[in-house]
C-alpha positions as CSV (number, residue, x, y, z in Angstrom):
1,M,-32.1,-9.1,-7.8
2,T,-32.2,-10.3,-4.2
3,L,-29.2,-10.7,-2.0
4,N,-28.5,-13.6,0.6
5,I,-27.6,-10.7,2.8
6,E,-27.8,-13.3,6.2
7,L,-24.8,-15.2,4.2
8,L,-22.6,-11.9,3.0
9,E,-22.8,-10.8,6.3
10,T,-22.1,-14.1,8.3
11,S,-18.8,-14.5,5.9
12,F,-18.0,-11.4,6.0
13,A,-18.1,-11.5,9.2
14,Q,-15.0,-14.5,9.6
15,L,-13.4,-12.4,6.9
16,Q,-13.1,-9.1,9.1
17,A,-11.1,-11.4,11.3
18,Q,-8.8,-12.3,8.6
19,K,-8.0,-8.5,6.9
20,A,-4.8,-9.0,6.9
21,E,-4.6,-12.5,4.6
22,F,-7.6,-11.3,2.8
23,T,-5.7,-8.2,1.2
24,N,-3.0,-10.0,1.1
25,S,-3.9,-12.1,-0.9
26,F,-6.6,-9.9,-2.9
27,Y,-2.9,-7.9,-4.1
28,S,-0.9,-10.7,-4.9
29,T,-3.7,-13.1,-6.6
30,L,-4.7,-9.3,-8.9
31,F,-1.2,-9.1,-9.7
32,A,-0.4,-12.6,-10.2
33,D,-4.1,-13.4,-12.6
34,Y,-3.7,-10.2,-14.3
35,P,0.0,-8.0,-14.1
36,Q,-2.2,-6.3,-16.9
37,V,-3.5,-3.9,-14.0
38,K,-0.2,-3.6,-11.8
39,P,0.5,0.3,-13.7
40,L,-3.3,0.8,-11.7
41,F,-1.6,0.9,-8.5
42,K,2.8,2.1,-9.8
43,S,1.7,5.0,-7.1
44,T,-0.3,3.5,-5.0
45,D,0.8,3.3,-0.8
46,M,-0.2,-0.6,-1.0
47,D,-1.1,-0.3,3.0
48,E,-3.5,2.2,2.4
49,Q,-5.0,0.8,-0.3
50,A,-5.6,-2.6,1.6
51,Q,-7.3,-0.4,4.1
52,K,-9.2,1.4,1.4
53,L,-10.3,-1.9,0.3
54,F,-11.5,-3.4,3.8
55,A,-13.7,0.0,4.4
56,S,-15.3,0.0,1.4
57,L,-16.3,-4.3,2.0
58,I,-17.5,-3.3,5.0
59,L,-19.3,-0.4,3.9
60,V,-21.4,-2.6,1.7
61,V,-21.9,-4.8,4.0
62,N,-23.3,-2.8,6.8
63,N,-25.6,-0.5,4.2
64,L,-26.9,-4.3,2.4
65,K,-30.2,-2.7,4.0
66,K,-30.3,1.1,3.2
67,S,-30.1,0.6,-0.8
68,D,-29.9,4.3,-0.8
69,V,-27.2,4.9,1.3
70,L,-24.8,2.1,-0.4
71,T,-26.1,3.3,-3.8
72,N,-24.9,6.8,-3.5
73,A,-21.7,5.2,-2.1
74,L,-20.8,2.2,-4.7
75,E,-21.9,5.6,-7.7
76,G,-18.9,8.0,-5.8
77,L,-17.2,5.4,-5.1
78,G,-17.5,4.0,-9.0
79,T,-17.0,7.9,-10.6
80,R,-13.4,8.1,-8.2
81,H,-12.3,4.3,-10.0
82,V,-12.9,6.3,-13.7
83,K,-9.8,8.9,-12.4
84,Y,-8.2,5.9,-11.5
85,R,-8.7,4.4,-15.1
86,V,-10.3,2.1,-13.9
87,L,-12.7,1.0,-17.0
88,P,-15.2,-1.3,-17.1
89,E,-13.3,-4.8,-17.7
90,H,-11.0,-4.8,-15.1
91,Y,-14.8,-4.6,-13.0
92,P,-14.9,-9.0,-13.5
93,L,-11.0,-8.8,-13.3
94,V,-11.3,-8.1,-9.4
95,G,-15.0,-9.7,-9.2
96,G,-13.5,-13.1,-9.6
97,T,-10.0,-12.1,-7.6
98,L,-12.3,-10.9,-4.9
99,I,-13.8,-13.9,-4.7
100,K,-11.0,-16.0,-5.0
101,S,-9.5,-14.3,-2.3
102,M,-12.2,-15.2,0.5
103,A,-12.4,-18.7,-1.0
104,T,-8.7,-18.7,0.2
105,T,-8.6,-16.6,3.3
106,L,-11.3,-18.9,4.7
107,K,-10.9,-22.0,3.4
108,D,-12.6,-25.1,5.0
109,K,-15.5,-22.3,6.1
110,W,-16.4,-20.7,3.1
111,T,-19.1,-22.5,1.5
112,P,-21.3,-22.7,-2.7
113,E,-23.2,-20.8,-0.7
114,Y,-21.1,-17.6,0.4
115,E,-20.1,-18.4,-2.8
116,Q,-22.7,-17.5,-4.6
117,A,-24.0,-14.9,-3.0
118,W,-20.7,-13.1,-3.4
119,V,-21.1,-13.4,-6.4
120,D,-24.7,-11.6,-6.3
121,A,-23.3,-8.5,-4.4
122,Y,-20.4,-8.3,-6.7
123,G,-23.3,-8.3,-9.9
124,A,-25.1,-5.6,-7.9
125,I,-21.2,-3.7,-6.4
126,T,-20.7,-3.9,-10.5
127,E,-23.4,-2.3,-12.0
128,I,-23.5,0.5,-9.5
129,M,-20.4,1.5,-9.4
130,L,-20.4,2.1,-13.2
131,A,-23.9,3.3,-13.1
132,G,-21.4,6.5,-11.7
133,T,-19.3,6.5,-14.4
134,E,-19.0,8.9,-17.3
135,Y,-15.8,7.5,-19.6
136,S,-14.6,10.0,-22.0
137,P,-13.6,8.7,-25.4
138,T,-10.0,8.7,-24.1
139,I,-10.4,7.1,-21.7
140,L,-11.5,3.8,-22.8
141,N,-9.7,4.1,-26.1
142,P,-6.5,5.8,-25.7
143,E,-5.0,4.9,-28.5
144,S,-7.0,7.1,-30.4
145,V,-5.2,10.2,-28.9
């Protein structure tokens, strides 16, 4: 899959000016739409988490043309997310929320082309992050313990 780097960079440049609005929208939407993920954040400093989310997006956008750097970083991020008990089925929830929050934040500046570029990018991000994961059976099926 070829990503539309120009659209990703352009849309993200617009989003950077509204960082706080975006991250607030992201987490309020995530918890409202998917309350089942809220326990994953029970001991999380949400201001710090918002910073980490945005830093991850900066990392992605700044390294779109450096696939080796991006792959290594995202595989590592995937590995860390296993420790936080993030499961493969959480990735689509986050992706949908990410796109929804970008659209909400950018309002009339958000275009169908931006949306498709981010849908494609998030698909690639998910694939790379999951490649960096190794789930034990107890994490995937906690009832079996």
